[in-house]
C-alpha positions as a Markdown table, in Angstrom:
| # | Residue | x | y | z |
|---|---|---|---|---|
| 1 | Met | -33.9 | -72.8 | 0.7 |
| 2 | Ala | -33.0 | -69.7 | 2.5 |
| 3 | Val | -30.6 | -67.3 | 0.8 |
| 4 | Ser | -27.5 | -66.8 | 3.0 |
| 5 | Gln | -26.7 | -63.2 | 3.9 |
| 6 | Asp | -23.3 | -61.6 | 3.7 |
| 7 | Pro | -21.8 | -60.8 | 7.1 |
| 8 | Pro | -21.7 | -57.1 | 8.0 |
| 9 | Met | -18.8 | -55.2 | 6.4 |
| 10 | Lys | -16.0 | -54.3 | 8.8 |
| 11 | Leu | -14.2 | -51.1 | 8.1 |
| 12 | Pro | -10.4 | -51.7 | 7.8 |
| 13 | Leu | -8.9 | -50.2 | 10.9 |
| 14 | Leu | -5.6 | -49.1 | 9.4 |
| 15 | Pro | -6.9 | -46.9 | 6.6 |
| 16 | Leu | -9.4 | -45.3 | 9.1 |
| 17 | Ala | -6.6 | -44.5 | 11.5 |
| 18 | Leu | -4.6 | -43.0 | 8.6 |
| 19 | Cys | -7.6 | -40.8 | 7.7 |
| 20 | Leu | -7.9 | -39.6 | 11.2 |
| 21 | Leu | -4.2 | -38.8 | 11.2 |
| 22 | Cys | -4.6 | -36.9 | 7.9 |
| 23 | Thr | -7.5 | -34.8 | 9.3 |
| 24 | Ser | -5.5 | -34.1 | 12.4 |
| 25 | Gly | -2.5 | -33.0 | 10.3 |
| 26 | Leu | -4.6 | -30.7 | 8.2 |
| 27 | Ala | -6.0 | -29.1 | 11.4 |
| 28 | Asp | -2.6 | -28.6 | 12.8 |
| 29 | Gln | -1.4 | -27.1 | 9.5 |
| 30 | Ser | -4.4 | -24.7 | 9.4 |
| 31 | Ala | -3.6 | -23.6 | 13.0 |
| 32 | Asp | 0.0 | -23.1 | 12.1 |
| 33 | Leu | -1.0 | -21.0 | 9.1 |
| 34 | Ala | -3.4 | -18.9 | 11.2 |
| 35 | Ser | -0.6 | -18.4 | 13.7 |
| 36 | Ala | 1.9 | -17.3 | 11.0 |
| 37 | Arg | -0.7 | -14.8 | 9.7 |
| 38 | Gly | -1.2 | -13.5 | 13.2 |
| 39 | Leu | 2.5 | -12.8 | 13.5 |
| 40 | Phe | 2.5 | -11.0 | 10.1 |
| 41 | Glu | -0.5 | -8.9 | 11.1 |
| 42 | Ala | 1.2 | -8.0 | 14.4 |
| 43 | Arg | 4.2 | -6.8 | 12.3 |
| 44 | Lys | 6.4 | -9.4 | 13.9 |
| 45 | Phe | 8.1 | -9.9 | 10.6 |
| 46 | Pro | 11.2 | -12.0 | 11.6 |
| 47 | Glu | 9.0 | -14.4 | 13.5 |
| 48 | Ala | 6.5 | -14.5 | 10.7 |
| 49 | Gln | 9.3 | -15.2 | 8.2 |
| 50 | Leu | 10.4 | -18.2 | 10.1 |
| 51 | Ala | 6.9 | -19.5 | 10.5 |
| 52 | Phe | 6.0 | -19.2 | 6.8 |
| 53 | Glu | 9.4 | -20.8 | 5.8 |
| 54 | Lys | 8.6 | -23.7 | 8.0 |
| 55 | Leu | 5.2 | -24.1 | 6.4 |
| 56 | Glu | 6.7 | -23.8 | 2.9 |
| 57 | Ala | 9.0 | -26.7 | 3.7 |
| 58 | Thr | 6.1 | -29.0 | 4.3 |
| 59 | Asp | 3.5 | -27.5 | 1.9 |
| 60 | Ser | 5.1 | -25.8 | -1.1 |
| 61 | Gly | 1.9 | -26.0 | -3.1 |
| 62 | Asn | 0.0 | -23.6 | -0.8 |
| 63 | Ala | -0.5 | -20.3 | -2.6 |
| 64 | Asp | -1.3 | -18.4 | 0.7 |
| 65 | Ile | 2.2 | -19.3 | 2.0 |
| 66 | His | 3.9 | -17.9 | -1.0 |
| 67 | Tyr | 1.7 | -14.8 | -0.9 |
| 68 | Tyr | 2.8 | -14.0 | 2.6 |
| 69 | Leu | 6.5 | -14.8 | 1.9 |
| 70 | Gly | 6.2 | -12.4 | -1.0 |
| 71 | Leu | 4.8 | -9.7 | 1.2 |
| 72 | Leu | 7.6 | -10.3 | 3.8 |
| 73 | Ala | 10.2 | -9.9 | 1.0 |
| 74 | Leu | 8.6 | -6.7 | -0.1 |
| 75 | Glu | 8.7 | -5.5 | 3.5 |
| 76 | Arg | 12.5 | -6.0 | 3.6 |
| 77 | Asp | 12.9 | -4.6 | 0.1 |
| 78 | Asp | 14.0 | -7.9 | -1.5 |
| 79 | Thr | 12.2 | -7.4 | -4.8 |
| 80 | Asn | 13.7 | -10.5 | -6.4 |
| 81 | Ala | 12.5 | -12.8 | -3.6 |
| 82 | Ala | 9.2 | -11.1 | -3.6 |
| 83 | Ala | 8.7 | -11.6 | -7.3 |
| 84 | His | 9.7 | -15.2 | -7.1 |
| 85 | Gln | 7.3 | -16.0 | -4.2 |
| 86 | Leu | 4.4 | -14.0 | -5.8 |
| 87 | Glu | 4.9 | -15.6 | -9.2 |
| 88 | Arg | 4.5 | -19.0 | -7.4 |
| 89 | Cys | 1.4 | -17.7 | -5.6 |
| 90 | Thr | -0.3 | -16.6 | -8.9 |
| 91 | Ala | 0.8 | -19.8 | -10.7 |
| 92 | Leu | -0.9 | -21.9 | -8.0 |
| 93 | Ser | -3.9 | -19.6 | -7.7 |
| 94 | Pro | -4.4 | -17.7 | -11.0 |
| 95 | Asp | -7.6 | -16.0 | -9.7 |
| 96 | Ser | -5.9 | -14.5 | -6.6 |
| 97 | Ala | -6.5 | -10.8 | -7.1 |
| 98 | Arg | -4.4 | -9.9 | -4.1 |
| 99 | Gly | -1.6 | -12.1 | -5.4 |
| 100 | His | -1.6 | -10.3 | -8.8 |
| 101 | Asn | -1.7 | -6.9 | -7.1 |
| 102 | Ala | 1.2 | -7.7 | -4.8 |
| 103 | Leu | 3.2 | -9.1 | -7.8 |
| 104 | Gly | 2.6 | -5.8 | -9.5 |
| 105 | Asp | 4.2 | -4.1 | -6.5 |
| 106 | Ala | 7.2 | -6.4 | -6.8 |
| 107 | Tyr | 7.6 | -5.7 | -10.5 |
| 108 | Gly | 7.2 | -2.0 | -10.0 |
| 109 | Leu | 9.8 | -1.8 | -7.2 |
| 110 | Ser | 12.1 | -3.9 | -9.3 |
| 111 | Ala | 11.7 | -1.5 | -12.2 |
| 112 | Gln | 12.7 | 1.4 | -10.0 |
| 113 | Lys | 16.0 | -0.4 | -9.3 |
| 114 | Ala | 16.7 | -1.9 | -12.7 |
| 115 | Gly | 18.9 | -0.6 | -15.5 |
| 116 | Ile | 17.3 | 1.1 | -18.5 |
| 117 | Phe | 17.0 | -2.1 | -20.6 |
| 118 | Arg | 15.1 | -4.1 | -17.9 |
| 119 | Lys | 13.1 | -1.1 | -16.6 |
| 120 | Phe | 10.5 | -0.9 | -19.4 |
| 121 | Gly | 9.9 | -4.7 | -19.4 |
| 122 | Leu | 9.3 | -4.8 | -15.7 |
| 123 | Ala | 7.1 | -1.7 | -15.8 |
| 124 | Arg | 4.9 | -3.4 | -18.4 |
| 125 | Lys | 4.7 | -6.5 | -16.3 |
| 126 | Cys | 3.7 | -4.4 | -13.3 |
| 127 | Leu | 0.9 | -2.8 | -15.3 |
| 128 | Ala | -0.3 | -6.2 | -16.5 |
| 129 | Glu | -0.5 | -7.5 | -12.9 |
| 130 | Tyr | -2.4 | -4.4 | -11.6 |
| 131 | Thr | -4.8 | -4.6 | -14.5 |
| 132 | Arg | -5.4 | -8.3 | -13.8 |
| 133 | Ala | -6.1 | -7.6 | -10.1 |
| 134 | Val | -8.7 | -5.0 | -11.0 |
| 135 | Ala | -10.3 | -7.3 | -13.5 |
| 136 | Leu | -10.6 | -10.0 | -10.9 |
| 137 | Glu | -12.0 | -7.7 | -8.2 |
| 138 | Pro | -13.5 | -4.7 | -9.9 |
| 139 | Asn | -14.9 | -3.3 | -6.6 |
| 140 | Asn | -11.6 | -3.3 | -4.7 |
| 141 | Ile | -10.7 | 0.3 | -4.3 |
| 142 | Asp | -7.1 | -0.5 | -3.1 |
| 143 | Phe | -6.4 | -2.3 | -6.4 |
| 144 | His | -7.9 | 0.6 | -8.4 |
| 145 | Glu | -5.7 | 3.0 | -6.5 |
| 146 | Arg | -2.6 | 1.0 | -7.4 |
| 147 | Leu | -3.6 | 1.2 | -11.1 |
| 148 | Phe | -4.3 | 4.9 | -10.7 |
| 149 | Glu | -0.8 | 5.5 | -9.2 |
| 150 | Tyr | 0.8 | 3.6 | -12.1 |
| 151 | Tyr | -1.1 | 5.7 | -14.7 |
| 152 | Thr | -0.2 | 8.9 | -12.9 |
| 153 | Asp | 3.6 | 8.2 | -12.4 |
| 154 | Ala | 4.5 | 6.0 | -15.4 |
| 155 | Pro | 5.5 | 7.5 | -18.8 |
| 156 | Ser | 3.3 | 6.9 | -21.8 |
| 157 | Ile | 5.8 | 4.6 | -23.4 |
| 158 | Val | 4.9 | 2.0 | -20.7 |
| 159 | Gly | 1.2 | 2.7 | -20.5 |
| 160 | Gly | 1.0 | 5.7 | -18.2 |
| 161 | Gly | -1.0 | 8.8 | -19.0 |
| 162 | Thr | -3.2 | 11.6 | -17.5 |
| 163 | Asp | -6.3 | 10.5 | -19.3 |
| 164 | Lys | -6.0 | 6.9 | -18.1 |
| 165 | Ala | -5.3 | 8.2 | -14.5 |
| 166 | Ala | -8.4 | 10.4 | -14.7 |
| 167 | Gly | -10.5 | 7.5 | -15.9 |
| 168 | Glu | -9.3 | 5.3 | -13.0 |
| 169 | Ala | -9.9 | 8.2 | -10.5 |
| 170 | Ala | -13.5 | 8.4 | -11.8 |
| 171 | Lys | -14.0 | 4.7 | -11.1 |
| 172 | Ile | -12.6 | 5.2 | -7.6 |
| 173 | Lys | -14.9 | 8.1 | -7.0 |
| 174 | Arg | -17.9 | 6.0 | -8.0 |
| 175 | Leu | -16.9 | 3.4 | -5.4 |
| 176 | Asp | -15.9 | 5.8 | -2.7 |
| 177 | Pro | -16.4 | 9.6 | -3.2 |
| 178 | Lys | -13.9 | 10.6 | -0.6 |
| 179 | Arg | -11.1 | 8.5 | -2.0 |
| 180 | Gly | -12.1 | 9.7 | -5.5 |
| 181 | His | -11.6 | 13.3 | -4.5 |
| 182 | Gln | -8.2 | 12.3 | -3.1 |
| 183 | Ala | -7.3 | 10.6 | -6.4 |
| 184 | Phe | -8.3 | 13.6 | -8.5 |
| 185 | Ala | -6.5 | 16.0 | -6.1 |
| 186 | Thr | -3.3 | 13.9 | -6.4 |
| 187 | Leu | -3.6 | 13.9 | -10.2 |
| 188 | Tyr | -4.1 | 17.7 | -10.4 |
| 189 | Ala | -1.2 | 18.4 | -8.0 |
| 190 | Ala | 1.1 | 16.2 | -10.0 |
| 191 | Arg | 0.2 | 18.3 | -13.0 |
| 192 | Glu | 0.7 | 21.5 | -11.1 |
| 193 | Lys | -3.0 | 22.4 | -11.4 |
| 194 | Tyr | -3.1 | 23.5 | -7.8 |
| 195 | Gly | -6.4 | 25.3 | -7.9 |
| 196 | Leu | -8.2 | 22.2 | -9.1 |
| 197 | Ala | -6.4 | 20.1 | -6.5 |
| 198 | Leu | -7.4 | 22.5 | -3.7 |
| 199 | Ala | -11.0 | 22.3 | -4.9 |
| 200 | Glu | -11.0 | 18.5 | -4.5 |
| 201 | Trp | -9.6 | 18.7 | -0.9 |
| 202 | Asn | -12.2 | 21.4 | -0.2 |
| 203 | Glu | -14.9 | 18.8 | -1.1 |
| 204 | Ile | -13.5 | 16.4 | 1.5 |
| 205 | Leu | -13.4 | 19.1 | 4.1 |
| 206 | Lys | -17.1 | 19.9 | 3.5 |
| 207 | Met | -17.8 | 16.3 | 4.4 |
| 208 | Ala | -15.4 | 16.2 | 7.3 |
| 209 | Pro | -14.0 | 19.6 | 8.5 |
| 210 | Asp | -11.3 | 17.9 | 10.6 |
| 211 | Asp | -10.1 | 15.4 | 8.1 |
| 212 | Tyr | -6.4 | 15.3 | 9.0 |
| 213 | Ala | -5.1 | 14.3 | 5.5 |
| 214 | Ala | -7.1 | 16.9 | 3.7 |
| 215 | Leu | -6.0 | 19.7 | 6.2 |
| 216 | Tyr | -2.4 | 18.6 | 5.7 |
| 217 | Gln | -2.7 | 18.6 | 1.9 |
| 218 | Val | -4.2 | 22.1 | 1.9 |
| 219 | Gly | -1.2 | 23.3 | 3.9 |
| 220 | Arg | 1.2 | 21.4 | 1.6 |
| 221 | Leu | -0.4 | 22.9 | -1.5 |
| 222 | Ala | 0.1 | 26.4 | 0.0 |
| 223 | Ala | 3.8 | 25.6 | 0.6 |
| 224 | Ile | 4.3 | 24.2 | -2.9 |
| 225 | Ser | 2.3 | 26.8 | -4.9 |
| 226 | Gly | 3.1 | 29.9 | -2.9 |
| 227 | Gln | -0.6 | 30.7 | -2.7 |
| 228 | Asp | -3.0 | 31.3 | 0.2 |
| 229 | Phe | -0.3 | 31.1 | 2.9 |
| 230 | Asp | -2.7 | 32.1 | 5.7 |
| 231 | Arg | -5.1 | 29.3 | 5.1 |
| 232 | Gly | -2.2 | 26.9 | 4.6 |
| 233 | Met | -0.8 | 27.8 | 8.0 |
| 234 | Ala | -4.2 | 27.6 | 9.7 |
| 235 | Ser | -4.7 | 24.1 | 8.2 |
| 236 | Leu | -1.3 | 22.8 | 9.3 |
| 237 | Arg | -1.8 | 24.2 | 12.8 |
| 238 | Arg | -5.1 | 22.5 | 13.0 |
| 239 | Cys | -3.4 | 19.2 | 12.1 |
| 240 | Leu | -1.1 | 19.6 | 15.0 |
| 241 | Thr | -4.1 | 19.5 | 17.4 |
| 242 | Leu | -5.2 | 16.2 | 15.9 |
| 243 | Ser | -3.8 | 12.7 | 16.1 |
| 244 | Ala | -2.1 | 11.7 | 12.8 |
| 245 | Pro | -3.8 | 8.6 | 11.3 |
| 246 | Glu | -1.4 | 5.7 | 10.6 |
| 247 | Ser | -1.5 | 6.2 | 6.8 |
| 248 | Ala | -1.2 | 10.0 | 6.9 |
| 249 | Pro | 2.0 | 12.2 | 7.1 |
| 250 | Pro | 3.1 | 12.5 | 10.8 |
| 251 | His | 3.4 | 15.7 | 12.7 |
| 252 | Ser | 7.0 | 16.0 | 11.7 |
| 253 | Ala | 5.9 | 16.5 | 8.1 |
| 254 | Val | 3.3 | 19.0 | 9.2 |
| 255 | Gln | 5.9 | 21.1 | 11.0 |
| 256 | Trp | 8.2 | 20.9 | 8.0 |
| 257 | Cys | 5.5 | 22.2 | 5.7 |
| 258 | Leu | 4.7 | 25.0 | 8.2 |
| 259 | Gly | 8.4 | 25.9 | 8.3 |
| 260 | Ile | 8.5 | 26.2 | 4.5 |
| 261 | Ile | 5.6 | 28.6 | 4.5 |
| 262 | Leu | 7.1 | 30.7 | 7.3 |
| 263 | Glu | 10.4 | 30.8 | 5.5 |
| 264 | Lys | 8.7 | 32.0 | 2.3 |
| 265 | Ile | 6.9 | 34.8 | 4.1 |
| 266 | Gly | 10.2 | 35.9 | 5.7 |
| 267 | Asn | 9.7 | 34.6 | 9.2 |
| 268 | Thr | 13.1 | 33.0 | 9.6 |
| 269 | Ala | 12.8 | 32.5 | 13.4 |
| 270 | Gly | 9.4 | 30.9 | 13.0 |
| 271 | Ala | 10.7 | 28.6 | 10.2 |
| 272 | Arg | 13.6 | 27.6 | 12.4 |
| 273 | Ala | 11.3 | 26.8 | 15.3 |
| 274 | Ala | 9.1 | 24.7 | 13.0 |
| 275 | Tyr | 12.0 | 22.7 | 11.5 |
| 276 | Glu | 13.4 | 22.1 | 15.0 |
| 277 | Ala | 10.0 | 20.9 | 16.2 |
| 278 | Ala | 9.8 | 18.5 | 13.3 |
| 279 | Leu | 13.2 | 17.0 | 14.3 |
| 280 | Arg | 12.1 | 16.7 | 18.0 |
| 281 | Asp | 9.1 | 14.7 | 16.7 |
| 282 | Asp | 11.3 | 12.6 | 14.4 |
| 283 | Pro | 15.1 | 13.1 | 14.7 |
| 284 | Lys | 15.6 | 11.2 | 11.4 |
| 285 | Phe | 13.2 | 13.4 | 9.3 |
| 286 | Thr | 15.8 | 14.5 | 6.8 |
| 287 | Pro | 13.7 | 17.1 | 4.9 |
| 288 | Ala | 13.6 | 19.2 | 8.1 |
| 289 | Ser | 17.3 | 18.8 | 8.9 |
| 290 | Asp | 18.1 | 19.7 | 5.2 |
| 291 | Ala | 15.9 | 22.8 | 5.5 |
| 292 | Leu | 17.7 | 23.9 | 8.7 |
| 293 | Lys | 21.1 | 23.6 | 7.0 |
| 294 | His | 20.0 | 25.9 | 4.2 |
| 295 | Leu | 18.0 | 28.4 | 6.3 |
| 296 | Lys | 19.5 | 31.9 | 6.1 |
């Protein structure tokens, strides 16, 4: 007797259709997220805010959405909203180094605004987040620089300190010699060790004689320290022939530093011209307008 065979299995049409709809929905959401990111990267912040809020309403468990909403809050200086969104981000994605780093920014900025009783607690939370970010991505120079800045600026009672900053600068230098020299120069200048700071900038200028940031800092050190005015002025004037990188001080700041040096050597007319040039470049550059008011 022949054994009867089961008929071929038919896939249920309704669940299959639902699966196709789910896949389509995920694709649409991915496209919407990419579009929102594009708005953020183009610095169209109001539009990006609306796009990410719309995404949050339908997918509140997506860590990326909370990350960008946190960055947008930082951009508009709403530190409470930033901390809330970035806390959600790191809770949903505990291994997100960028989330922890941004949350450190939120806590740090909140500490600057807080009263004395909350300030220390927020500062310690800031340090914990920066430390966590570096632990998660030990080769990320940006995260090391955040930790370096904290150690440089914060008092020892909340974990700051010169030795810790120097240790972090050494790590940065191993990852990127130029940025390491910058870190050490920043540390030395903050401690008024201007000769050591100048030596670090000189190392960068050996590698790149027209490095805009290094030239500016050589001029700035001359203005601050009252030393080597001729080289300081030459460096600042060289800056004015170069385009200012986006992350570097603009030409208005260069003119202001030049004005300080000219004022210190007694060239009042030259100083006035430099301050006025700074304001032509940026009418809202208050250091130059303040210097003009006090120029004798």
